[in-house]
N, C-alpha and C positions, 0 to 999 in steps of 0.2 A: 367863668373860665379857670381852670386849674393852673395856678403858678407854681405850686410846690407838691412835690410827691414824696412821701416817706416810704423808703424801701429797706428791704432786709429779708431775713428767713422769717417763716412763721414762728411764733413764740419768742420773738427777739425784742419785742416792745413797741411794735406799731401800734398797739391800742394805747399804750401809755402816751406816745407821742401825739396821737390824735387828741387825747385829753388836755395834754400840755399846750398844744397850739390853739384849741378852743378856749382854754382857760386865759390865754393871752390875747385874746381878740382876733385870732386868725381862724376863720371858720374852716374847720377840717372834718372830714369824714372818715370812717374806718370802714374800708371795703365798701364804700358807698357807691363810688363811680367804678373803681376796679374790684369788682367782686364776682358774684356768680349770678348768671352764667359767664363763663371765662371766654371772651369773645372781643377781639380788638375793635370791630367795627361798632359793637354795642358800647364799648368804652369810649370810643371817640364821639358817638352821638351823645352819651351822658356828659362828657367834657363840654360838649358845645352848648349844653342846655342848663347845666348846673350853676347855682349862685355860689358854691363852695369855693374858697381860695386855695384849698389843698385836700388831698386824700392821703390816706396812709394804708398801704396794702402790699404784702409781699407777693400777691397774685400778678401784680403789674410787670414783675421782672423781666420775664420773657419778651416783653412787648416794648421795651424801652427805645428801641431803634426806631419804632414807628411812631414816636412822639416827638414834638418839637417844642422849643422856647419853654421848657420846664427846668426848674431847679430842683435837686434831689438831696434828701436827708437820709443818709444810709445810718440806720440806728443798728448798733452790734451789741450782742450781750454774751457773757461767758457761754462758750459752746457747750459745756457739760450740762449747764442749766437748760439751754435750748433742746439738747438731746433728751435729757430727763423728762422735761416737759411733753415732747412729743410721745415718748414711750408711755408716759402716764396717761396720755389721751388715746393711745392705741390706734392712731390714725393709719399706720402701715399694715394693719392686719390683713390677711388674705382675702377676707370677705368685701373689704373696701376697693380692691382692684376691679375696675369696670363700673363700680356703683358711686363712688365718691367723687364729685368733680375736683376736688382738691387733689386727691391721689392720681386722677387722670391727667391733671395739668403736670404734676411732678413727674409722672411716668413718661411723659413725652420728652423730658429733658434728661432725667436721671436714669442711672443703672440701678433698678430696684430688684435684680434677679436673686439677691441675697435671700438666704432662708431664715435670716433672723432681723428682728426689729432694729437693732443697735446698727448694723451695717447699712440698712436701708436708709435710717435717718442720717447717718454720717455721709452716705453718698449724696443725699439731697442738700446737706448742708454745704459740702464742698462744691457742688455743682452751682448752687445759687450764688456763692461767693464769686466763683470764677466768671460766671455770666455778668454779674455786676462790675467785676473788674475789666471785662472786656469792652465795656461801653466808654466812649469818649464824651462824658456827660460833665455838667457843671454840678458838683456835689460836695457836701460836707459829711464827715464821719463822726457819728455821736456814739460814745460809749454809754450804755444804759446805766451801769453802775456808778458812773462818775461823770455826769452830764456836764459839759462846759457851756454854761449859760452865756458867758460873754461872747464865746465863739458862735453860739447859736444866734445870739441877738445880732451880732454883726453881719451874719449870713442873711438873715431874714429882715434887716434893716429896721428893727423894732426891739424894744426891751422885752426879753422873756424872763419871767419870774417863775422860780421852782413850784412844783406841786409836792403836796405832803407825801403821797404814795408814788413810789417809782414804777411799779409793774404789776400787772394783774397776774397773779400766781395761781389762779384757780385751776383745777384740773378736773377731768371727767369723774364725777363721784362713784361710778360704776367700777373704776379702777383703783387699785391699791396704790399709795404713794411708794415710790422705790427709793432705796438708800443710795444716796449720791456716791459714797465711798464704793459700795459693790458695783456701782454702774461705771466708775472711773476705771476699776480694774479689768472689766469687760471691754471697755472702749480701748485700753491700751493693747487688748489682744486682737483688735480689729486688723485687717490687711490694710486699712486706710489711715491708721494710726499717724504715721510719719507724714502723710499729706495733710491731715487734719492739724497737726502740730505746726507746720509751716505756716498755714492760713492763720490759725489762732495767734501765733506770734507777731504776725504783721498788725493785728489789731490790739496788741496789748495783753494777751492772754496766755498763760502757760498751763499746759495740761499734763 
């Protein structure tokens, strides 16, 4: 039965958190229970049968109201790095609408009408954070760049030792790596820039 669920946006460090927990004796999947297909009835069935203690998945976020007796680790990462990673993966391109289960899930909750990838990703980022904030859940917030291992250990009631590597930074090899400074200029031109700044500042990031 799942006792802990790592949540956040995609590309925020859910994979890292899965490795961290496993390395410290807490058996944790990465989108193992809360994966594809995206279906709450399937998720609940998997939860009842799994021997995992935890799972790490941004896909779970829309379904948290339907889950009981779980503690949550909300992992957050510099928003520009999250946006950069999504754009490098080219997930929000037009061909993925209607074909990608990931985009289909996001499209159910986010305004993806924008004609550019940056605004689509920002819309997703803001919506996912607002969704998480709307839930009355037992959670801890962990910043990926500066993990508070004492705080995490206390929350999990066990000693958590650091990993050498903090995050998986691989991108789709078919796509070119984009320049972070150039991306930041485009983000500042977004109609959602002010709202993005407000959310980011809550979690210790300035953009």
